[in-house]
N, C-alpha and C positions, 0 to 999 in steps of 0.2 A: 502556657498557651496564650497567644495574643487574642485580644477581644474581637478583632475584625474577622468576619466570616467571608470567605471568597468562594464565589460560584463559578464553575467552569462549564461550558457547553461543549461536549465532545470528549469522549474517552479513547481517542485514537492515540497514536504515538506522542504527538505534541502535548495533548491534554494530560496524559498520564505522567509524562516526564516533568511537566510544569507542576503538577500536583505534588509530586514527590519533593521537589525543591521547596515548594511553599510549606508543606507539612513539616519538613525538617527545620524550617525557620520558625515553627510554632504557630502557623496559621491553621485554622479549621477550614477544610476544603470539602465542598460538595461538587460532584461531577454528575451531569445529566447526559446520558447517551441514548441516541435514538434506537440503535440496534440492540439485539439481545446480547447477553453475556457470551462472548465467543469461547470462553472456557467451558461452557456447558452446552453450547450449540455451535456446530461447525460453521466455518466460513462458507458462503455460497460458492458452488462450483464455478470455476472460471474467474474468480475475483480475488485470488490470494495476492497476486502481484509481489514477486520477490523484490527485495531492496538491495541496492548496491550501497553499502554503508561505508562512508568515508571516515577520514581521521577525526573530523568534528564529532561525528556520532559516537565513535569509539571513546573520544575524550569525555563526552557527557556520561556515558555508561560507567567509565572508570571513576569519574568524580563522585558518582553516587554509589560506588561499590557494587555495581550490577554486572560488570564485565564478565566475571567468572561464571555467572548464571547463564550467560548466553554464548560464552566462548566456544563451547563444543559444537555449536550450531553454525559457527562462522566458517566460511571457506574463502581463503585468500585469493584475490584476483589482482595480481600486479599489473595487469593490462587488459586490453581488449583484443580479441581475435577476429579479424575481418575475413569473411568468406565472400570473395568477389564473384561476379557472375561469369568470369572466365575460368572458374575453378581454382584461381589462385587464393592462397591463404596467407595473410600477413598479421604478425603480432605487433601491436603498438603498446609500448609501456606507458603507464600513467605518469611516470616521472623518472628522473635520473637517480633518485635516492632509493635505498632499499625499503624505506618507510613509506614510499609513495604507493600504497596498496589500498584497494577497496576490498570490501568483504561482502560476499553474497549471504543473505540471511532471509528466512521466511518472515514476511511482515506479521503474519498471524502469531508465529512463535515469539517474536520480539514483543508484540503487543500483549500477549499473555503474561510474559515475564514482568512487564511494566505494570499491568493491572494488579498482579499479585503483590508486587513491591509497593505500590501505592497504598493498598489496603493494609499491608503489614506495618506501615508507618504509624497506624493508630489515629491518624489525623485526617484521613480521607474516607468519605462515604461516596459510593458510586451507585447511581440509580439508572438501571437499564430500561429499555423500551419506552423512554421518555422523549418525545419529539417536542422540541421547542418551537412553538408556532409563532410567537410574537413577543415583542419587548416594548414596554411602556416606560419611557425614560422619566416622565413627569412623576409617576407614582412609584418608580423603581420596582416594577413588577413584571415577572415573566409568566407567560401562558404556555401550558404544556398539554399534550394529548398522549395518553398511554397507548402504545401501539398494540397492546394485547387486549385490553378491555375497552379501549376507545373512550375512556372517561377523561374529562378535561378538568384541569385544576390550575391554580395560580400559586406563585411563590414570590415573596418579596426578597430583595437582595441588597447587600451592602456594596460589595465590589464584584463586578462581573467581567469575565474574560471569555471571549469567544475563541474556541479551538475546534470549531465544527467544520472547518474546511470549505469545500465547494458547496454552493447552495446555502451558505450560512444564514440562519435566521437573524443572527445578531447584525451581520453586515447589511442585510436587507432592511432591517429596522432603522439603522443609522442612516442609510441612504434616504429612507422615507422622511426622516427628520431633517434632511439636507445637512447633516453634520459631517458627512464624508462624500466624496465623489468616487464612483466605481463604475467601470465599463466592463460589461460581460460580452464576450464574443465567442459563440459556440465553435468548437473545433470541427473542422471538416473531416477529421480522421477519428476512428475509434480503435479499439483493440480487442483481441480475442486471445484467451490463454489456452495454450496447448501443452503437451507433455512429451518429453523424450525420456523413455524409461531406461533404467540401468540394464546392463547386459545380464545374461542369465547367471553369471558368476558374481553379480553385484557391482562390477566395475563400471566406470564411466564410458559412454560411447564417444565422447569428445574430450578434448583437453580439459581437465578438471579446473585448473587454476587460471581461468580467463572468463571474461564476459564475451560471449560469442555474438557477433552481429553479422547479419546478411543484408547489407545496404542495397536497395534497388531503386534509387532515385526518389520517387514520391512516396515510397513505403519501405518498410523493413521488418525483418524478423530478428528477435534477440533471444538468447537463452542464458539463464543463470543456473549454476550448479546447486544441487541440494545435497544434504548430508547423506541421503540414502542411495546416492549414485545416479539419481535421475537429474534431469534439467527441466526447469520451468521455462517454457518458450512462450513468447508473446508476439503476435503478429499485429503490427500497426498499419492500418489500411484505411483508405477513404471510405466514407459511408456510401457514396453514390459514384457512378461513372463506370468506365470500361473495366478497370481492375479495381473492384470495390467489394465490400461486404454485400451490397445489393445484388451483385452479379454472381456471387458464390453461394448458391442455394441448393445445389444438388451434388451428388457424388462425382458426376462427370466433370462439371465445372471446377470443383475443388481440386480434383486430381490433375486436371489440365493445368490449372494455375500453379500448383506446387511443383509439378514435373517440369514446367517451363522455367519458373523463377528459382525454385529451391530443390533441384533434383537430388542433391546430396543429403537433404534432410528427410525426404520421403521414406527411405529404408529404415530410418531411425524412429519413425512414428507409426507403429503398426496399427494404432487406433486413430489415425489422423482424421478420417472422414467422420467417424462416430463422434469423436471429441469436438470437432469443428461444428457439427450440427447441434450438438447438445449444449455447448457452452454459449452464454450470451455474448 
């Protein structure tokens, strides 16, 4: 075991993958994650966000010997299926080679596999419900707040790597010290997760091996296949304006919007209105 301890902030996909690499090189790794342990507490409804895993992601999993652990959850997507507003459907391959394939996978399932694998190295300790509030570079000290009991505490670090994504406390602290420059521009669009269930016999309602996209100019709907025959659909739409989340607040407006823009999808979503109103 190397003498240098490495601290990571964020136990998402990037943090867990990095921790495994570091632990296998002999480093002692500590990960601090703001959220609860997703293996013991479910992912909040409407925030699972399926992944389209490319060749680079597959390579990393194979290099760490984790590909077999996730292989049964992967669904091959050699291309995208475009559902145009004139009811035309076009398939666009990702490439000319047979290996030009993306794979649909649940982010939560993949993250759980990586969390388990990180802990199994014996060199990674993961601390959940720990929100990194601040970083003091002069004293090399991190400030945390526990999200369960709200107690605050500090931790000294040797080497620190931020893998905490959007809203990163590490990035914010480095900006405050003028060590980096970063520009944040809020997106004008948001997203809402919906569901296309499997048929009664368990089969898929749409072509299984494709990323489905319904492009509509300034917004779109996508759907990625799941191993249980369902599709996780995601609507990307402006926050405000004529066609926006702000305007879709009741059953009549929601059904009018979908029947106008996505009439072929409505019969595939029996719980469309209830799910739309329930999910963030």
